Backbone as XML, in Angstrom:
<?xml version="1.0"?>
<chain id="A" units="angstrom">
  <residue number="1" name="UNK">
    <atom name="N" x="304.029" y="55.892" z="-2.189"/>
    <atom name="CA" x="303.034" y="55.834" z="-1.134"/>
    <atom name="C" x="302.160" y="54.513" z="-0.590"/>
  </residue>
  <residue number="2" name="UNK">
    <atom name="N" x="302.000" y="53.892" z="-1.697"/>
    <atom name="CA" x="301.334" y="52.604" z="-1.558"/>
    <atom name="C" x="302.351" y="51.754" z="-0.709"/>
  </residue>
  <residue number="3" name="UNK">
    <atom name="N" x="303.650" y="51.646" z="-0.841"/>
    <atom name="CA" x="304.435" y="50.578" z="-0.089"/>
    <atom name="C" x="304.400" y="51.170" z="1.060"/>
  </residue>
  <residue number="4" name="UNK">
    <atom name="N" x="304.476" y="52.459" z="1.262"/>
    <atom name="CA" x="304.494" y="53.124" z="2.841"/>
    <atom name="C" x="303.229" y="52.423" z="3.646"/>
  </residue>
  <residue number="5" name="UNK">
    <atom name="N" x="302.199" y="52.703" z="2.989"/>
    <atom name="CA" x="301.168" y="52.402" z="3.760"/>
    <atom name="C" x="300.940" y="51.089" z="3.775"/>
  </residue>
  <residue number="6" name="UNK">
    <atom name="N" x="301.101" y="49.893" z="3.101"/>
    <atom name="CA" x="301.222" y="48.541" z="3.159"/>
    <atom name="C" x="301.756" y="48.027" z="4.319"/>
  </residue>
  <residue number="7" name="UNK">
    <atom name="N" x="303.394" y="48.636" z="4.078"/>
    <atom name="CA" x="304.625" y="47.977" z="4.626"/>
    <atom name="C" x="304.414" y="48.421" z="6.196"/>
  </residue>
  <residue number="8" name="UNK">
    <atom name="N" x="304.180" y="50.023" z="6.420"/>
    <atom name="CA" x="304.174" y="50.451" z="7.629"/>
    <atom name="C" x="303.216" y="50.676" z="8.465"/>
  </residue>
  <residue number="9" name="UNK">
    <atom name="N" x="302.168" y="50.911" z="7.973"/>
    <atom name="CA" x="300.689" y="51.004" z="8.790"/>
    <atom name="C" x="300.172" y="49.705" z="9.162"/>
  </residue>
  <residue number="10" name="UNK">
    <atom name="N" x="299.992" y="49.200" z="7.807"/>
    <atom name="CA" x="299.364" y="47.803" z="8.333"/>
    <atom name="C" x="300.158" y="46.577" z="9.054"/>
  </residue>
  <residue number="11" name="UNK">
    <atom name="N" x="301.441" y="46.866" z="8.863"/>
    <atom name="CA" x="302.505" y="46.119" z="9.530"/>
    <atom name="C" x="302.647" y="46.267" z="10.874"/>
  </residue>
  <residue number="12" name="UNK">
    <atom name="N" x="302.624" y="47.849" z="11.200"/>
    <atom name="CA" x="302.497" y="48.177" z="12.631"/>
    <atom name="C" x="300.820" y="47.976" z="13.469"/>
  </residue>
  <residue number="13" name="UNK">
    <atom name="N" x="299.929" y="48.004" z="12.520"/>
    <atom name="CA" x="298.525" y="47.588" z="13.082"/>
    <atom name="C" x="298.730" y="45.929" z="13.392"/>
  </residue>
  <residue number="14" name="UNK">
    <atom name="N" x="299.279" y="45.367" z="12.300"/>
    <atom name="CA" x="299.324" y="43.866" z="12.395"/>
    <atom name="C" x="299.988" y="43.651" z="13.693"/>
  </residue>
  <residue number="15" name="UNK">
    <atom name="N" x="300.934" y="44.293" z="13.984"/>
    <atom name="CA" x="301.822" y="43.849" z="15.432"/>
    <atom name="C" x="301.118" y="44.310" z="16.588"/>
  </residue>
  <residue number="16" name="UNK">
    <atom name="N" x="300.497" y="45.439" z="16.657"/>
    <atom name="CA" x="299.525" y="45.883" z="17.593"/>
    <atom name="C" x="298.631" y="44.756" z="17.892"/>
  </residue>
  <residue number="17" name="UNK">
    <atom name="N" x="297.986" y="44.444" z="16.948"/>
    <atom name="CA" x="296.688" y="43.149" z="17.103"/>
    <atom name="C" x="297.405" y="42.122" z="17.281"/>
  </residue>
  <residue number="18" name="UNK">
    <atom name="N" x="298.503" y="41.455" z="17.116"/>
    <atom name="CA" x="298.982" y="40.368" z="17.458"/>
    <atom name="C" x="299.759" y="40.432" z="18.744"/>
  </residue>
  <residue number="19" name="UNK">
    <atom name="N" x="300.159" y="41.250" z="19.420"/>
    <atom name="CA" x="300.502" y="41.886" z="20.935"/>
    <atom name="C" x="298.969" y="41.823" z="21.718"/>
  </residue>
  <residue number="20" name="UNK">
    <atom name="N" x="298.433" y="42.431" z="21.172"/>
    <atom name="CA" x="297.014" y="42.399" z="22.110"/>
    <atom name="C" x="296.548" y="40.721" z="22.367"/>
  </residue>
  <residue number="21" name="UNK">
    <atom name="N" x="296.442" y="40.182" z="21.275"/>
    <atom name="CA" x="295.988" y="38.919" z="21.172"/>
    <atom name="C" x="296.913" y="37.764" z="21.868"/>
  </residue>
  <residue number="22" name="UNK">
    <atom name="N" x="297.988" y="38.226" z="21.922"/>
    <atom name="CA" x="299.053" y="37.299" z="23.086"/>
    <atom name="C" x="298.872" y="37.487" z="24.207"/>
  </residue>
  <residue number="23" name="UNK">
    <atom name="N" x="298.467" y="39.024" z="24.663"/>
    <atom name="CA" x="298.167" y="39.463" z="25.912"/>
    <atom name="C" x="296.800" y="38.856" z="26.349"/>
  </residue>
  <residue number="24" name="UNK">
    <atom name="N" x="296.082" y="38.678" z="25.673"/>
    <atom name="CA" x="294.760" y="38.132" z="26.013"/>
    <atom name="C" x="294.581" y="36.660" z="25.979"/>
  </residue>
  <residue number="25" name="UNK">
    <atom name="N" x="295.421" y="36.043" z="25.387"/>
    <atom name="CA" x="295.424" y="34.588" z="25.271"/>
    <atom name="C" x="296.274" y="34.054" z="26.596"/>
  </residue>
  <residue number="26" name="UNK">
    <atom name="N" x="297.472" y="34.640" z="26.862"/>
    <atom name="CA" x="297.908" y="34.742" z="28.147"/>
    <atom name="C" x="297.288" y="34.471" z="29.435"/>
  </residue>
  <residue number="27" name="UNK">
    <atom name="N" x="296.208" y="35.551" z="29.566"/>
    <atom name="CA" x="295.236" y="35.991" z="30.375"/>
    <atom name="C" x="294.381" y="34.762" z="30.406"/>
  </residue>
  <residue number="28" name="UNK">
    <atom name="N" x="293.697" y="34.300" z="29.489"/>
    <atom name="CA" x="292.815" y="33.202" z="29.209"/>
    <atom name="C" x="293.527" y="32.373" z="29.811"/>
  </residue>
  <residue number="29" name="UNK">
    <atom name="N" x="294.527" y="31.644" z="29.363"/>
    <atom name="CA" x="295.181" y="30.421" z="29.446"/>
    <atom name="C" x="295.589" y="30.494" z="31.298"/>
  </residue>
  <residue number="30" name="UNK">
    <atom name="N" x="295.806" y="31.378" z="31.764"/>
    <atom name="CA" x="296.104" y="31.532" z="32.987"/>
    <atom name="C" x="294.908" y="31.809" z="34.010"/>
  </residue>
  <residue number="31" name="UNK">
    <atom name="N" x="293.766" y="31.890" z="33.380"/>
    <atom name="CA" x="292.708" y="31.782" z="34.254"/>
    <atom name="C" x="291.577" y="31.010" z="33.837"/>
  </residue>
  <residue number="32" name="UNK">
    <atom name="N" x="291.046" y="30.899" z="32.624"/>
    <atom name="CA" x="289.810" y="30.256" z="32.164"/>
    <atom name="C" x="290.151" y="29.175" z="31.510"/>
  </residue>
  <residue number="33" name="UNK">
    <atom name="N" x="291.268" y="28.761" z="31.150"/>
    <atom name="CA" x="291.600" y="27.481" z="30.501"/>
    <atom name="C" x="292.708" y="26.963" z="31.226"/>
  </residue>
  <residue number="34" name="UNK">
    <atom name="N" x="292.678" y="27.026" z="32.654"/>
    <atom name="CA" x="293.682" y="26.091" z="33.220"/>
    <atom name="C" x="292.609" y="25.240" z="34.090"/>
  </residue>
  <residue number="35" name="UNK">
    <atom name="N" x="293.349" y="24.232" z="34.573"/>
    <atom name="CA" x="292.776" y="23.212" z="35.226"/>
    <atom name="C" x="293.326" y="23.153" z="36.554"/>
  </residue>
  <residue number="36" name="UNK">
    <atom name="N" x="292.470" y="23.126" z="37.485"/>
    <atom name="CA" x="293.120" y="23.186" z="39.112"/>
    <atom name="C" x="293.885" y="21.957" z="39.467"/>
  </residue>
  <residue number="37" name="UNK">
    <atom name="N" x="294.750" y="21.763" z="40.361"/>
    <atom name="CA" x="295.259" y="20.566" z="40.828"/>
    <atom name="C" x="294.256" y="20.242" z="41.923"/>
  </residue>
  <residue number="38" name="UNK">
    <atom name="N" x="293.674" y="19.379" z="41.593"/>
    <atom name="CA" x="292.777" y="18.402" z="42.657"/>
    <atom name="C" x="293.243" y="17.330" z="43.570"/>
  </residue>
  <residue number="39" name="UNK">
    <atom name="N" x="294.389" y="16.917" z="43.010"/>
    <atom name="CA" x="295.064" y="15.551" z="43.688"/>
    <atom name="C" x="295.538" y="15.716" z="45.200"/>
  </residue>
  <residue number="40" name="UNK">
    <atom name="N" x="295.638" y="16.980" z="45.586"/>
    <atom name="CA" x="296.092" y="17.520" z="47.027"/>
    <atom name="C" x="295.000" y="17.431" z="48.166"/>
  </residue>
  <residue number="41" name="UNK">
    <atom name="N" x="293.729" y="17.417" z="47.534"/>
    <atom name="CA" x="292.573" y="17.262" z="48.134"/>
    <atom name="C" x="292.273" y="16.351" z="49.169"/>
  </residue>
  <residue number="42" name="UNK">
    <atom name="N" x="291.987" y="16.227" z="50.416"/>
    <atom name="CA" x="291.823" y="15.249" z="51.348"/>
    <atom name="C" x="290.612" y="14.211" z="50.809"/>
  </residue>
  <residue number="43" name="UNK">
    <atom name="N" x="289.530" y="15.050" z="50.205"/>
    <atom name="CA" x="288.466" y="13.945" z="49.927"/>
    <atom name="C" x="288.926" y="13.191" z="48.504"/>
  </residue>
  <residue number="44" name="UNK">
    <atom name="N" x="289.818" y="13.359" z="47.519"/>
    <atom name="CA" x="289.908" y="13.305" z="46.525"/>
    <atom name="C" x="291.210" y="11.901" z="46.868"/>
  </residue>
  <residue number="45" name="UNK">
    <atom name="N" x="291.863" y="12.192" z="47.332"/>
    <atom name="CA" x="292.860" y="11.062" z="48.111"/>
    <atom name="C" x="292.196" y="9.939" z="48.749"/>
  </residue>
  <residue number="46" name="UNK">
    <atom name="N" x="291.256" y="10.282" z="49.588"/>
    <atom name="CA" x="290.297" y="9.214" z="50.393"/>
    <atom name="C" x="289.836" y="8.357" z="49.131"/>
  </residue>
  <residue number="47" name="UNK">
    <atom name="N" x="288.880" y="9.102" z="48.430"/>
    <atom name="CA" x="288.411" y="7.982" z="47.571"/>
    <atom name="C" x="289.227" y="7.739" z="46.200"/>
  </residue>
  <residue number="48" name="UNK">
    <atom name="N" x="290.370" y="8.304" z="45.904"/>
    <atom name="CA" x="291.208" y="7.293" z="44.942"/>
    <atom name="C" x="291.751" y="6.092" z="45.883"/>
  </residue>
  <residue number="49" name="UNK">
    <atom name="N" x="291.945" y="6.412" z="47.214"/>
    <atom name="CA" x="292.618" y="5.162" z="47.969"/>
    <atom name="C" x="291.341" y="3.755" z="48.068"/>
  </residue>
  <residue number="50" name="UNK">
    <atom name="N" x="290.302" y="4.405" z="48.472"/>
    <atom name="CA" x="289.247" y="3.434" z="48.498"/>
    <atom name="C" x="289.045" y="2.751" z="47.086"/>
  </residue>
  <residue number="51" name="UNK">
    <atom name="N" x="289.263" y="3.445" z="45.839"/>
    <atom name="CA" x="288.838" y="2.906" z="44.894"/>
    <atom name="C" x="290.290" y="1.678" z="44.285"/>
  </residue>
  <residue number="52" name="UNK">
    <atom name="N" x="291.663" y="2.144" z="44.865"/>
    <atom name="CA" x="292.457" y="1.273" z="44.625"/>
    <atom name="C" x="292.446" y="0.012" z="45.315"/>
  </residue>
  <residue number="53" name="UNK">
    <atom name="N" x="291.743" y="0.067" z="46.435"/>
    <atom name="CA" x="291.537" y="-1.154" z="47.514"/>
    <atom name="C" x="290.512" y="-1.863" z="46.521"/>
  </residue>
  <residue number="54" name="UNK">
    <atom name="N" x="289.652" y="-1.251" z="46.132"/>
    <atom name="CA" x="288.775" y="-1.822" z="45.633"/>
    <atom name="C" x="289.285" y="-2.845" z="44.285"/>
  </residue>
  <residue number="55" name="UNK">
    <atom name="N" x="289.707" y="-2.003" z="43.448"/>
    <atom name="CA" x="290.339" y="-2.757" z="42.290"/>
    <atom name="C" x="291.511" y="-3.661" z="42.539"/>
  </residue>
  <residue number="56" name="UNK">
    <atom name="N" x="291.922" y="-3.576" z="43.571"/>
    <atom name="CA" x="293.124" y="-4.518" z="43.613"/>
    <atom name="C" x="292.451" y="-5.818" z="44.247"/>
  </residue>
  <residue number="57" name="UNK">
    <atom name="N" x="291.488" y="-5.505" z="45.225"/>
    <atom name="CA" x="290.653" y="-7.119" z="45.515"/>
    <atom name="C" x="289.824" y="-7.705" z="44.821"/>
  </residue>
  <residue number="58" name="UNK">
    <atom name="N" x="289.348" y="-6.932" z="43.614"/>
    <atom name="CA" x="288.723" y="-7.612" z="42.562"/>
    <atom name="C" x="289.550" y="-8.126" z="41.505"/>
  </residue>
  <residue number="59" name="UNK">
    <atom name="N" x="290.724" y="-7.430" z="41.121"/>
    <atom name="CA" x="291.871" y="-8.425" z="40.698"/>
    <atom name="C" x="292.284" y="-9.733" z="41.077"/>
  </residue>
  <residue number="60" name="UNK">
    <atom name="N" x="292.179" y="-9.786" z="42.428"/>
    <atom name="CA" x="292.705" y="-10.842" z="43.203"/>
    <atom name="C" x="291.748" y="-11.784" z="42.956"/>
  </residue>
  <residue number="61" name="UNK">
    <atom name="N" x="290.281" y="-11.483" z="43.260"/>
    <atom name="CA" x="289.275" y="-12.151" z="43.214"/>
    <atom name="C" x="288.902" y="-13.085" z="41.663"/>
  </residue>
  <residue number="62" name="UNK">
    <atom name="N" x="289.266" y="-12.108" z="40.876"/>
    <atom name="CA" x="289.368" y="-12.761" z="39.411"/>
    <atom name="C" x="290.285" y="-13.486" z="39.197"/>
  </residue>
  <residue number="63" name="UNK">
    <atom name="N" x="291.700" y="-13.215" z="39.539"/>
    <atom name="CA" x="292.817" y="-14.630" z="39.395"/>
    <atom name="C" x="292.496" y="-15.673" z="40.001"/>
  </residue>
  <residue number="64" name="UNK">
    <atom name="N" x="292.130" y="-15.581" z="41.353"/>
    <atom name="CA" x="291.553" y="-16.853" z="42.148"/>
    <atom name="C" x="290.326" y="-17.651" z="41.486"/>
  </residue>
  <residue number="65" name="UNK">
    <atom name="N" x="289.463" y="-16.958" z="40.779"/>
    <atom name="CA" x="288.216" y="-17.770" z="39.865"/>
    <atom name="C" x="289.036" y="-18.452" z="38.768"/>
  </residue>
  <residue number="66" name="UNK">
    <atom name="N" x="289.899" y="-17.272" z="38.147"/>
    <atom name="CA" x="290.347" y="-18.610" z="36.821"/>
    <atom name="C" x="291.091" y="-19.686" z="37.278"/>
  </residue>
  <residue number="67" name="UNK">
    <atom name="N" x="291.944" y="-19.331" z="38.372"/>
    <atom name="CA" x="292.558" y="-20.690" z="38.916"/>
    <atom name="C" x="291.532" y="-21.487" z="39.318"/>
  </residue>
  <residue number="68" name="UNK">
    <atom name="N" x="290.467" y="-21.327" z="40.098"/>
    <atom name="CA" x="289.652" y="-22.364" z="40.480"/>
    <atom name="C" x="289.152" y="-22.957" z="38.858"/>
  </residue>
  <residue number="69" name="UNK">
    <atom name="N" x="288.808" y="-22.418" z="37.943"/>
    <atom name="CA" x="287.917" y="-22.866" z="36.764"/>
    <atom name="C" x="289.124" y="-23.761" z="36.124"/>
  </residue>
  <residue number="70" name="UNK">
    <atom name="N" x="290.186" y="-23.280" z="35.928"/>
    <atom name="CA" x="291.380" y="-24.065" z="35.220"/>
    <atom name="C" x="291.724" y="-25.310" z="35.967"/>
  </residue>
  <residue number="71" name="UNK">
    <atom name="N" x="291.852" y="-25.343" z="37.472"/>
    <atom name="CA" x="292.178" y="-26.492" z="38.225"/>
    <atom name="C" x="290.871" y="-27.737" z="38.130"/>
  </residue>
  <residue number="72" name="UNK">
    <atom name="N" x="289.912" y="-26.843" z="38.086"/>
    <atom name="CA" x="288.616" y="-27.722" z="37.880"/>
    <atom name="C" x="288.114" y="-28.118" z="36.591"/>
  </residue>
  <residue number="73" name="UNK">
    <atom name="N" x="288.759" y="-27.741" z="35.779"/>
    <atom name="CA" x="288.661" y="-28.312" z="34.346"/>
    <atom name="C" x="288.014" y="-29.703" z="34.098"/>
  </residue>
  <residue number="74" name="UNK">
    <atom name="N" x="289.057" y="-30.468" z="33.894"/>
    <atom name="CA" x="289.021" y="-31.694" z="33.700"/>
    <atom name="C" x="288.127" y="-32.665" z="34.508"/>
  </residue>
  <residue number="75" name="UNK">
    <atom name="N" x="288.193" y="-32.271" z="35.794"/>
    <atom name="CA" x="287.357" y="-33.229" z="36.851"/>
    <atom name="C" x="285.851" y="-32.858" z="36.944"/>
  </residue>
  <residue number="76" name="UNK">
    <atom name="N" x="285.504" y="-31.919" z="37.151"/>
    <atom name="CA" x="284.208" y="-31.553" z="37.630"/>
    <atom name="C" x="283.330" y="-31.460" z="36.185"/>
  </residue>
  <residue number="77" name="UNK">
    <atom name="N" x="283.981" y="-30.828" z="35.087"/>
    <atom name="CA" x="283.178" y="-30.600" z="34.054"/>
    <atom name="C" x="282.839" y="-31.811" z="33.227"/>
  </residue>
  <residue number="78" name="UNK">
    <atom name="N" x="283.789" y="-32.327" z="33.055"/>
    <atom name="CA" x="283.835" y="-33.726" z="32.213"/>
    <atom name="C" x="282.992" y="-35.053" z="33.007"/>
  </residue>
  <residue number="79" name="UNK">
    <atom name="N" x="282.998" y="-34.973" z="34.151"/>
    <atom name="CA" x="282.000" y="-35.875" z="34.727"/>
    <atom name="C" x="280.517" y="-35.462" z="34.919"/>
  </residue>
  <residue number="80" name="UNK">
    <atom name="N" x="280.259" y="-34.615" z="35.588"/>
    <atom name="CA" x="279.185" y="-33.920" z="35.480"/>
    <atom name="C" x="278.587" y="-32.938" z="34.886"/>
  </residue>
  <residue number="81" name="UNK">
    <atom name="N" x="277.217" y="-32.968" z="34.864"/>
    <atom name="CA" x="276.779" y="-31.447" z="33.734"/>
    <atom name="C" x="276.524" y="-30.887" z="34.731"/>
  </residue>
  <residue number="82" name="UNK">
    <atom name="N" x="275.780" y="-29.616" z="34.415"/>
    <atom name="CA" x="275.114" y="-28.800" z="35.376"/>
    <atom name="C" x="274.004" y="-28.937" z="35.850"/>
  </residue>
  <residue number="83" name="UNK">
    <atom name="N" x="272.978" y="-29.801" z="35.188"/>
    <atom name="CA" x="271.925" y="-30.459" z="35.734"/>
    <atom name="C" x="272.190" y="-31.458" z="36.935"/>
  </residue>
  <residue number="84" name="UNK">
    <atom name="N" x="272.954" y="-32.231" z="36.924"/>
    <atom name="CA" x="273.430" y="-32.962" z="37.644"/>
    <atom name="C" x="274.147" y="-32.489" z="38.883"/>
  </residue>
  <residue number="85" name="UNK">
    <atom name="N" x="274.944" y="-31.309" z="38.717"/>
    <atom name="CA" x="275.472" y="-30.682" z="40.037"/>
    <atom name="C" x="274.657" y="-29.760" z="40.539"/>
  </residue>
  <residue number="86" name="UNK">
    <atom name="N" x="273.521" y="-29.392" z="40.212"/>
    <atom name="CA" x="272.444" y="-28.613" z="40.518"/>
    <atom name="C" x="271.501" y="-29.072" z="41.359"/>
  </residue>
  <residue number="87" name="UNK">
    <atom name="N" x="271.215" y="-30.872" z="41.055"/>
    <atom name="CA" x="270.176" y="-31.111" z="41.569"/>
    <atom name="C" x="270.390" y="-31.860" z="42.834"/>
  </residue>
  <residue number="88" name="UNK">
    <atom name="N" x="269.443" y="-31.897" z="43.833"/>
    <atom name="CA" x="269.597" y="-32.221" z="45.044"/>
    <atom name="C" x="269.463" y="-33.629" z="45.591"/>
  </residue>
  <residue number="89" name="UNK">
    <atom name="N" x="269.040" y="-34.415" z="44.665"/>
    <atom name="CA" x="268.603" y="-35.930" z="44.730"/>
    <atom name="C" x="269.803" y="-36.706" z="44.854"/>
  </residue>
  <residue number="90" name="UNK">
    <atom name="N" x="269.777" y="-37.458" z="45.757"/>
    <atom name="CA" x="271.092" y="-38.362" z="45.904"/>
    <atom name="C" x="270.848" y="-39.709" z="45.033"/>
  </residue>
  <residue number="91" name="UNK">
    <atom name="N" x="270.019" y="-39.998" z="44.606"/>
    <atom name="CA" x="269.914" y="-41.226" z="43.673"/>
    <atom name="C" x="268.628" y="-41.327" z="43.001"/>
  </residue>
  <residue number="92" name="UNK">
    <atom name="N" x="268.548" y="-42.227" z="41.969"/>
    <atom name="CA" x="267.518" y="-42.374" z="41.049"/>
    <atom name="C" x="266.373" y="-43.139" z="41.424"/>
  </residue>
</chain>
């Protein structure tokens, strides 16, 4: 009698509970836990396009600034100090 109760009744009840939880999880996964696809919205496409242009321009400017610093390293920095470059006097 005890084996029947444990094996059949509790096992059947566990299968019903598992099936109902699977059904509930499938419903929630399809509705509440899903992320909508916003990549096709025209506003998102416009903002991402503008952001891409800004990032590319900033990258080019950073590379150019690094090139200017590397090219002028031994000429301007070693001959003149910051105070001499910033002053407007032409003679002492």
